[in-house]
Phi, psi and omega in degrees: 000137181292137179246356183259155176296322180235132177290151176266120183249116174282143181231112177280128194289340180076196179285118186285352172272353178261201186269000182309303181301324181296312184288330176296312181297316180298317181294317185278346176291340175282107187298342179295333180298322183292348176287335188253342184202161174252112184273142173231110180274128173259109184180242183211130178294330178295321178294316179298317179297319180301312183283331174299316179294319180298320181275352181059044177254110183267322184274086183213078185293122182243156176228119182278105189278121179262163180300132180094349180270153174271147178300144177278116186289347183256002183225171171274116182273144178230129174251124180288122180258348174205149183260333183289157180279125178247120180290135179260123175237089187304135176086003185239115175298141181210143180299322182297313181288332174296318179292322179295325178299323178287325175302312180296319180297316180297317180293322180293317181285332172297319178295327177291317180296325182278348182088006179293322172245154183273333180203165178231136171249126183255124173283159187296143172235165178268113186297334180283309182286343181281344184299127181203179182302328181260012178208096177238063185227150176284352179180179180300321187302312182291322177300314181292325178298318179289323184287323187247357177081171179086186179244092186296147181240121176286118186233111179269127191230135169220186184299327186233017185205133175225116182234126173252164181237137181287328175231140187259245185276076178225154177299147182301324183296343181263353188299308185302321181291339181271349180268103179235167177300320181294314182293319179294320178300317179295318182293315180294320178297317178297320181294315179299315180302317181293318180298325178282309188286316188264338184239001173070028180262117187286327182223073187292146178256118189244134175253139178243128179275157173280166178273317187265165174305139180056029181053039175090346180049053179055040176094347181293325184248015179146152184257353187299323181296311184287323188269334186238302190291310183297316177301324178294317179299316180298323179295319177294318178297320180301331180269008175090013180270150179269078181238129188227157178131196358282141181257142170296127188298320185294310180291329181299315180276322182297327181275350184082010181300334182300337183291346183274355189239149178281333180206152182229133175254114174270157184277332180211168190311298187290331178300326179267320188280333178295308177296324180298311182289332176293324184267337190227008187299135181102341178227356183281162183225141171263113181249130177268101181275171176066034173236158176285352180240170181249123175224131174230168176202163173295162186270021183226176182263203187291338175059045182304328181292342180256344188299136176082358182262352178075013184250355182296133182275136184262004186302318181292321177295318178296320177298324179295322177297312183291323178295321177302317178297316181297318181293319177301317179295318179297320178293321179295320179294332178278359176088017180268000000 
């Protein structure tokens, strides 16, 4: 349970050749953010200084946090994650900056594990350049699952939409084989638990999408709906849960039917993230549910095409900060 007036939120800087540092600085330059949280950036003060000058942001009070010190609640705190000089080439993926992003991520999540920070917001990294001996994961979700245990659930969240995915960062050809009664039961259970625990919904209403076009068209276009998905939904209903479907994904979003539900479970990554980003891009958040810790991130990638131009929008990063605070409060109110 939180004991501080403001939670301490760690921020992993991400790939410094991408838009991560820019959106972090832009979000935290708004002094209203400091009313709600105490930020701790895990990265490099040289990088922050470089982008502050590029963005021409002068009013950005920082506190260089040393080992053993408590975060300064009135400033943006920075923890140095490397001492060597790393050249910044905005817009260009590089192995060096990919490795530094993992250094920052490891330090931020270590601080989360120790309780030094209350939650972590991760800026985007390049999954290809980030691969190293200490990072062999397709994304943050899988990394966090191994570090903190449990079965993490990728949950995309905005003001009016919450979409989770039954299968995450896997090739499309492997999706059908990963959808089983057992796996779906776990995902729906995790989703319900998060909606109650993290979002304060006592009786959440959940929609489940079909895997195949037209949700299988009564077996004409696939058997997964009839043999796997529908029986799982019926079992949840039998236990008194508000779980419905399977719905054809195209009509479900096209008709606006999604507005009737507190949460939606998509069968695979793009089935959920394409409509989510179409409807919520710029304000959406990627939340890793079903973990003992709180981690959020913006709903976009490294944005190399925008890096260094000063035009990257910080709205999603700011939303990720605020959602982390809200989830911490909801968990605290629930007595966790």
